C-alpha positions in Angstrom: 33.5 -15.7 -18.6 30.3 -14.2 -17.2 29.1 -15.5 -13.8 25.6 -17.0 -14.2 24.3 -16.2 -10.7 25.2 -14.7 -7.4 26.0 -17.1 -4.7 23.7 -16.7 -1.7 23.5 -18.7 1.5 20.4 -20.8 2.3 19.6 -18.6 5.4 19.6 -15.5 3.2 17.3 -17.1 0.6 14.9 -18.2 3.4 14.8 -14.8 5.0 14.2 -12.9 1.8 12.1 -15.2 -0.3 10.1 -17.4 2.1 8.1 -14.6 3.8 5.7 -13.2 1.1 3.1 -10.7 2.0 -0.4 -12.1 2.5 -3.7 -10.6 1.3 -5.8 -11.3 4.4 -4.3 -8.8 6.8 -5.5 -5.3 6.1 -7.8 -2.6 7.5 -10.0 0.1 6.1 -10.8 3.5 7.5 -14.0 5.1 6.2 -14.5 8.9 6.6 -17.7 11.0 6.6 -18.4 13.7 4.0 -17.5 17.3 4.7 -21.1 18.2 5.6 -21.3 15.2 7.9 -24.9 14.5 6.6 -25.8 13.0 10.0 -23.3 10.2 9.5 -20.9 8.7 12.1 -18.2 6.3 11.2 -17.0 3.8 13.8 -14.7 0.8 14.2 -17.6 -1.6 13.6 -18.1 -0.3 10.1 -14.3 -0.4 9.5 -14.0 -3.9 10.8 -16.9 -5.1 8.7 -14.9 -4.5 5.5 -14.1 -8.0 4.2 -12.6 -7.0 0.8 -10.7 -4.0 -0.6 -8.4 -3.4 -3.5 -5.0 -1.7 -3.5 -5.3 0.9 -6.3 -3.4 1.1 -9.5 -2.3 3.9 -11.8 -0.9 4.3 -15.2 0.9 6.9 -17.4 -0.7 8.3 -20.5 1.9 8.7 -23.2 2.1 10.5 -26.5 3.9 9.2 -29.6 6.6 11.2 -31.4 7.5 9.8 -34.9 9.5 12.5 -36.6 12.6 13.0 -34.5 14.6 9.9 -35.6 14.0 7.9 -38.8 12.2 4.6 -38.1 11.9 5.3 -34.4 8.7 5.8 -32.4 9.2 7.4 -29.1 6.7 7.6 -26.3 6.8 10.3 -23.6 4.5 10.5 -20.6 2.3 13.5 -20.3 -0.2 12.5 -17.6 -0.7 10.2 -14.6 -4.0 8.4 -14.6 -5.5 6.9 -11.5 -8.1 4.1 -11.3 -11.6 5.6 -11.5 -13.0 3.8 -8.4 -12.2 1.8 -5.3 -14.4 -1.2 -4.5 -15.1 -2.0 -0.8 -17.1 -5.0 0.3 -18.7 -5.0 3.8 -20.3 -7.7 5.9 -23.8 -6.5 6.8 -24.6 -6.8 10.5 -28.1 -8.2 11.4 -28.7 -5.6 14.1 -28.6 -2.4 12.2 -27.7 -3.2 8.6 -25.1 -0.6 9.2 -23.1 -0.7 6.0 -26.2 -0.4 3.8 -27.7 2.5 5.8 -24.4 4.3 6.0 -23.7 4.5 2.3 -27.3 4.9 1.3 -27.5 7.9 3.6 -24.3 9.3 2.1 -25.6 8.9 -1.4 -28.9 10.6 -0.4 -26.9 13.6 0.7 -25.4 13.8 -2.8 -28.8 14.3 -4.5 -30.3 16.1 -1.5 -33.0 13.5 -1.3 -35.8 14.0 1.2 -37.6 10.8 2.3 -41.0 12.3 2.6 -40.8 14.1 -0.7 -39.6 11.0 -2.4 -43.1 9.5 -2.0 -44.7 12.3 -3.9 -45.7 12.1 -7.6 -43.9 15.4 -8.2 -40.7 14.1 -6.7 -37.5 15.8 -7.9 -34.1 16.5 -6.5 -31.3 19.1 -6.7 -27.8 17.9 -6.4 -25.7 19.5 -3.6 -22.4 21.3 -4.3 -19.6 18.7 -4.5 -17.6 20.1 -1.5 -20.6 19.3 0.8 -20.8 15.5 0.0 -17.1 14.8 -0.7 -14.7 13.6 2.0 -11.6 15.6 1.3 -9.4 13.0 3.0 -9.6 10.2 5.5 -10.5 7.2 3.3 -7.6 4.9 3.9 -6.6 1.3 3.1 -3.8 -0.1 5.2 -1.9 -3.3 4.3 0.2 -4.8 7.0 1.5 -8.1 8.2 0.6 -10.1 11.3 3.7 -8.7 13.3 2.6 -5.2 12.3 6.2 -4.2 11.5 5.5 -3.6 7.8 2.8 -1.0 6.9 1.6 0.3 3.5 -1.0 3.0 3.8 -3.0 4.4 0.9 -5.0 7.6 1.5 -7.6 8.7 -1.0 -8.6 12.3 -1.5 -12.0 13.8 -2.4 -13.8 10.5 -2.2 -17.5 9.7 -2.2 -19.7 6.6 -3.0 -21.1 6.4 -6.6 -22.5 2.9 -6.6 -24.0 0.3 -4.2 -24.0 -3.1 -6.0 -27.3 -5.0 -5.8 -27.5 -7.7 -3.1 -29.6 -10.7 -4.1 -31.5 -12.6 -1.3 -32.8 -16.1 -1.8 -34.7 -18.9 0.0 -31.8 -21.2 -0.8 -29.1 -22.1 1.7 -28.2 -19.0 3.7 -24.9 -17.2 3.2 -23.5 -14.0 4.6 -25.1 -10.8 3.2 -22.4 -8.5 1.8 -22.6 -4.9 0.6 -20.2 -3.8 -2.1 -19.7 0.0 -2.5 -17.7 1.7 -5.3 -16.0 4.9 -4.1 -14.7 7.4 -6.6 -11.7 9.6 -5.7 -9.5 12.3 -7.2 -6.1 10.8 -6.4 -4.4 8.6 -3.8 -1.1 8.9 -2.0 1.0 6.2 -0.3 1.9 7.8 3.0 4.7 7.0 5.4 3.5 5.8 8.8 5.9 5.5 11.7 4.9 3.3 14.6 6.8 2.0 17.7 6.9 -1.4 16.0 8.2 -0.1 12.7 11.9 -1.0 12.1 14.2 1.7 10.8 14.2 2.0 7.0 17.0 0.1 5.3 19.5 2.4 3.8 21.7 0.4 1.3 24.4 3.1 1.0 25.0 3.5 4.7 24.7 -0.2 5.2 27.4 -0.9 2.6 29.6 1.8 4.2 29.3 0.1 7.6 30.0 -3.3 6.1 33.1 -2.0 4.3 34.4 -0.3 7.4 33.9 -3.5 9.5 35.6 -5.7 6.9 38.5 -3.2 6.7 38.9 -3.1 10.5 39.0 -7.0 10.7 41.5 -7.1 7.8 43.9 -4.6 9.6 43.7 -6.5 12.9 44.5 -9.8 11.1 47.3 -8.1 9.3 48.8 -6.8 12.5 48.4 -10.1 14.3 50.2 -12.1 11.5 53.0 -9.5 11.3 53.5 -9.8 15.0 53.6 -13.6 15.0 55.6 -14.3 11.8 57.5 -11.1 11.4 56.6 -11.3 7.7 54.8 -8.2 6.4 53.8 -9.9 3.1 52.1 -12.7 4.9 50.3 -10.2 7.1 49.0 -8.3 4.0 47.8 -11.5 2.4 46.0 -12.8 5.5 44.5 -9.4 6.2 43.2 -9.2 2.6 41.7 -12.7 2.8 40.0 -12.0 6.1 38.6 -8.7 4.8 37.2 -10.4 1.7 35.6 -13.2 3.7 33.8 -10.7 6.0 32.6 -8.6 3.0 31.2 -11.7 1.2 29.5 -13.0 4.3 27.7 -9.6 4.8 26.3 -9.4 1.2 
């Protein structure tokens, strides 16, 4: 008869299920474009980021209908990344830093001159992409309060394509926020090793260590029972029971 569920101790359930990741502990690192464009990023701008999104991706598939009668197969032919990353920043009252930073970056894309923009004959010529794109450096890090778990997304060839409108009103005041949409070519989840990062769990080597420890305990119990009772069969039985108990406790 099939077993309906694996037996687990309460302590194991608590350690594995009662510590979910939270959404409020993260940080963002904003780069500057390749040409710099007179921009300087700093911790203040990074700390002002109040919302970000961990990116998603999907696989584009193609259908094959003629290989097997009545069967439709789907094979992947391309990985598709999300088209943008939305970042929301608190706007500081001293410099309106987030607004000025991303407006200046977007001006560098279209090579906009402030003085010329007031002219009736205003026009612009877009810069070459390599000048206004940040090849790398745009990062979103998700971690926990103990900083022992870290998930870092790095985005390549990114630049802002939209600054969402920010309504102001004479009604009750609220915090002014600036939401920026960044486009990018692709992202990569990178491995980050810190002094606080525990060694990565390797299930194969862990299982090997558990099996070795259980076998060692079993042999010791076997030898002890043999010495006390003089009965080799009882020693084998006791050693097998002890080894099985240790193995079950470690799973």
